[in-house]
C-alpha positions as CSV (number, residue, x, y, z in Angstrom):
1,X,-10.6,-5.5,13.0
2,X,-7.7,-8.1,14.0
3,X,-5.5,-7.5,17.3
4,X,-2.2,-6.8,15.4
5,X,-0.7,-3.7,16.3
6,X,2.1,-2.9,14.1
7,X,5.2,-1.9,16.2
8,X,7.7,0.2,15.5
9,X,10.3,-2.0,14.9
10,X,8.4,-3.9,11.9
11,X,6.8,-0.8,10.6
12,X,11.2,0.4,10.4
13,X,11.8,-2.7,8.6
14,X,9.0,-2.5,6.3
15,X,10.4,1.1,5.2
16,X,13.6,-0.3,4.0
17,X,12.0,-3.1,1.9
18,X,10.7,-3.1,-1.4
19,X,7.5,-4.6,-2.6
20,X,9.7,-7.1,-5.0
21,X,10.7,-8.5,-2.2
22,X,7.5,-8.7,-0.1
23,X,5.9,-10.6,-3.0
24,X,8.2,-13.0,-3.3
25,X,7.9,-13.6,0.3
26,X,4.9,-13.7,0.6
27,X,4.7,-16.6,-2.9
28,X,6.6,-18.7,-0.6
29,X,3.5,-18.9,1.6
30,X,1.6,-19.7,-1.7
31,X,0.2,-16.0,-1.4
32,X,-0.1,-15.1,-5.1
33,X,-2.6,-12.1,-5.4
34,X,-1.5,-9.8,-2.6
35,X,-0.5,-6.9,-5.4
36,X,-3.0,-4.8,-5.8
37,X,-3.5,-3.8,-9.3
38,X,-3.6,-1.0,-11.4
39,X,-2.8,1.8,-8.6
40,X,0.2,3.8,-9.0
41,X,1.3,6.9,-6.7
42,X,0.0,9.9,-7.2
43,X,3.8,11.9,-6.5
44,X,7.2,9.1,-5.7
45,X,7.5,9.6,-2.2
46,X,11.7,9.3,-0.2
47,X,10.3,6.5,1.8
48,X,7.9,3.6,1.8
49,X,4.4,3.5,2.7
50,X,3.4,1.6,5.9
51,X,0.6,1.0,7.8
52,X,-2.3,-0.4,8.9
53,X,-5.9,-0.8,6.6
54,X,-8.4,0.7,7.8
55,X,-11.1,0.7,5.1
56,X,-13.9,2.3,3.5
57,X,-16.3,0.4,0.4
58,X,-18.0,2.2,-2.0
59,X,-20.9,0.7,-4.2
60,X,-22.5,1.8,-7.5
61,X,-24.4,4.9,-7.0
62,X,-28.1,5.5,-7.5
63,X,-29.4,8.3,-8.9
64,X,-32.0,8.5,-6.0
65,X,-29.8,8.0,-2.8
66,X,-27.0,10.3,-4.0
67,X,-28.1,13.9,-4.1
68,X,-25.1,16.4,-3.9
69,X,-27.0,17.1,-0.4
70,X,-25.9,13.9,1.3
71,X,-22.9,16.1,1.9
72,X,-24.7,17.8,4.5
73,X,-25.0,14.3,6.9
74,X,-22.8,14.2,9.3
75,X,-23.1,10.6,9.2
76,X,-22.2,10.3,5.6
77,X,-19.4,7.5,5.4
78,X,-16.7,9.1,3.4
79,X,-15.9,11.9,5.7
80,X,-16.5,9.5,8.6
81,X,-14.0,7.8,7.5
82,X,-11.4,10.7,7.0
83,X,-12.0,11.5,10.8
84,X,-12.0,8.4,12.2
85,X,-9.1,6.5,10.6
86,X,-6.2,6.0,13.1
87,X,-3.2,7.9,13.1
88,X,-0.3,5.5,11.2
89,X,-3.0,3.7,9.4
90,X,-3.9,3.5,5.7
91,X,-6.8,4.5,4.4
92,X,-7.9,1.7,1.7
93,X,-10.3,2.4,-0.4
94,X,-12.4,0.1,-2.5
95,X,-13.6,1.9,-5.6
96,X,-14.5,-0.9,-7.7
97,X,-12.1,0.0,-10.1
98,X,-13.7,2.4,-11.1
99,X,-12.0,6.0,-11.8
100,X,-15.1,7.6,-13.9
101,X,-15.7,9.0,-10.6
102,X,-13.2,10.4,-8.0
103,X,-12.9,8.5,-4.4
104,X,-11.9,11.8,-2.7
105,X,-10.1,14.9,-3.4
106,X,-7.5,16.9,-2.0
107,X,-9.5,18.9,0.8
108,X,-10.0,15.5,2.3
109,X,-6.7,13.9,2.0
110,X,-5.0,16.7,3.2
111,X,-7.4,16.8,6.3
112,X,-6.6,12.4,6.5
113,X,-2.3,13.6,6.2
114,X,-3.0,16.1,8.9
115,X,-4.4,13.6,10.9
116,X,-1.5,11.5,10.8
117,X,-2.6,8.8,8.4
118,X,0.5,6.8,6.7
119,X,-1.0,7.1,3.1
120,X,-4.4,6.4,1.5
121,X,-4.6,3.8,-1.5
122,X,-8.0,4.1,-3.7
123,X,-7.9,1.5,-7.1
124,X,-10.5,4.6,-8.2
125,X,-9.8,8.1,-9.5
126,X,-9.1,11.1,-6.9
127,X,-9.6,14.5,-8.1
128,X,-7.4,17.5,-7.3
129,X,-4.3,15.1,-7.7
130,X,-2.0,18.2,-7.9
131,X,-3.0,18.8,-4.5
132,X,-2.6,15.3,-3.0
133,X,0.8,15.0,-5.0
134,X,2.1,17.7,-3.1
135,X,1.6,16.4,0.5
136,X,4.0,15.0,2.3
137,X,1.8,11.8,2.8
138,X,2.1,8.7,0.4
139,X,-1.3,8.3,-1.8
140,X,-1.6,5.9,-4.4
141,X,-4.9,5.6,-7.3
142,X,-5.6,4.5,-10.3
143,X,-5.4,8.2,-12.1
144,X,-6.6,11.5,-11.6
145,X,-10.5,12.5,-12.0
146,X,-12.6,15.3,-11.9
147,X,-16.4,14.1,-11.0
148,X,-17.6,13.6,-7.8
149,X,-17.8,10.5,-6.3
150,X,-21.2,10.8,-5.8
151,X,-22.0,10.3,-9.9
152,X,-21.2,6.6,-10.0
153,X,-19.9,5.6,-6.2
154,X,-22.1,6.0,-3.1
155,X,-19.8,5.2,0.4
156,X,-21.6,2.8,2.3
157,X,-19.5,0.6,4.7
158,X,-16.6,1.6,7.0
159,X,-13.7,-0.5,8.2
160,X,-15.1,-4.0,6.8
161,X,-13.5,-6.5,4.3
162,X,-13.2,-5.0,0.9
163,X,-11.3,-5.3,-2.6
164,X,-8.9,-2.9,-3.7
165,X,-7.4,-3.6,-7.0
166,X,-8.6,-7.1,-7.3
167,X,-6.6,-7.7,-3.8
168,X,-9.0,-8.8,-0.6
169,X,-8.1,-6.5,2.3
170,X,-9.1,-6.9,5.9
171,X,-9.3,-4.1,8.6
172,X,-6.0,-4.6,10.2
173,X,-3.9,-5.9,7.2
174,X,-0.4,-4.4,6.4
175,X,0.3,-2.6,3.5
176,X,3.4,-1.5,2.0
177,X,3.7,0.9,-0.9
178,X,6.6,1.8,-2.7
179,X,7.3,3.4,-5.9
180,X,6.4,0.3,-7.7
181,X,2.9,-0.4,-6.1
182,X,0.9,-1.8,-2.8
183,X,1.3,-5.1,-1.2
184,X,-1.2,-6.3,1.5
185,X,0.3,-8.6,4.0
186,X,-2.2,-10.3,6.1
187,X,-1.5,-9.3,10.0
188,X,-0.1,-12.5,11.0
189,X,2.4,-13.3,8.8
190,X,3.9,-9.6,9.2
191,X,6.6,-9.9,11.3
192,X,8.0,-13.4,9.6
193,X,7.7,-11.1,6.6
194,X,9.5,-8.3,7.4
195,X,12.6,-10.3,9.1
196,X,12.7,-12.1,6.4
197,X,12.9,-9.7,3.7
198,X,15.6,-7.6,5.2
199,X,17.8,-10.6,4.2
200,X,16.1,-11.0,0.8
201,X,17.7,-7.1,0.5
202,X,20.7,-7.5,1.5
203,X,21.4,-10.5,-0.5
204,X,19.9,-8.5,-3.8
205,X,22.4,-6.1,-2.7
206,X,25.6,-8.4,-3.1
207,X,23.4,-10.2,-6.5
208,X,23.3,-6.4,-8.0
209,X,27.1,-5.5,-7.2
210,X,28.5,-9.2,-9.0
211,X,26.5,-8.6,-11.8
212,X,27.6,-5.2,-12.4
213,X,31.2,-6.1,-11.5
214,X,30.4,-8.9,-14.5
215,X,29.1,-12.3,-12.7
216,X,26.9,-14.0,-14.6
217,X,23.7,-14.8,-12.8
218,X,23.2,-18.5,-13.3
219,X,24.9,-20.0,-10.2
220,X,24.1,-16.3,-8.7
221,X,21.0,-15.3,-8.2
222,X,19.4,-17.8,-6.8
223,X,23.0,-19.1,-5.3
224,X,22.8,-22.5,-6.1
225,X,27.0,-22.4,-6.1
226,X,29.0,-22.9,-2.7
227,X,31.7,-20.2,-3.9
228,X,28.6,-17.6,-4.4
229,X,27.2,-18.5,-0.6
230,X,31.1,-18.2,0.7
231,X,31.4,-15.1,-1.0
232,X,28.1,-13.4,0.5
233,X,29.1,-14.2,4.1
234,X,32.6,-12.8,3.4
235,X,30.9,-9.7,1.8
236,X,28.4,-9.4,4.9
237,X,31.2,-9.2,7.2
238,X,33.2,-6.5,5.5
239,X,29.7,-5.0,5.7
240,X,29.7,-4.9,9.5
């Protein structure tokens, strides 16, 4: 795990930032594959999910290794991940984009939420999705799935680099989730991305206001006309 620690200030900035703005900022840095594919919110939440990644990796289950009795093992990686994910972090699960079986259910995710996690993301399924939806903690998945993870998955590694929805996720990366989905931000870029995106959000609010007033987008978005930049500067002054 890297040494980066997400500050309260940067966390607050990302709480106000859309995944679309983050995607654009990362694209400017030639990072084009940071949006986790195929996951959606279990239920919409009023605030963004923001936290550093704590990971769990699944591999395909093999019948001789995954009888129901493995859950009696106090060192079972799935259970250990739930009990060791740090407060304020996001548990990210590599379910191999296979939702034929659940990667977790409402009891485990409720325990995760009560321990203070910032969220959970799986590119596989969740069982008892209705219970997970009722939690305040944000959760993202591929779809509901009733079968236990043992039927198709074996939890094998904790807090190692994983794939989730075709995105490389390293422990300590910063995840931001909104109603569109989840972005993965390399930890060393988190501070500058947060600052840049705040400015982008302000400018897009100005643009949307002008579009609603009837302005054409050519020359406005992006602002290639000087008068658009001048209008934006006046708009910012009036907001202070």
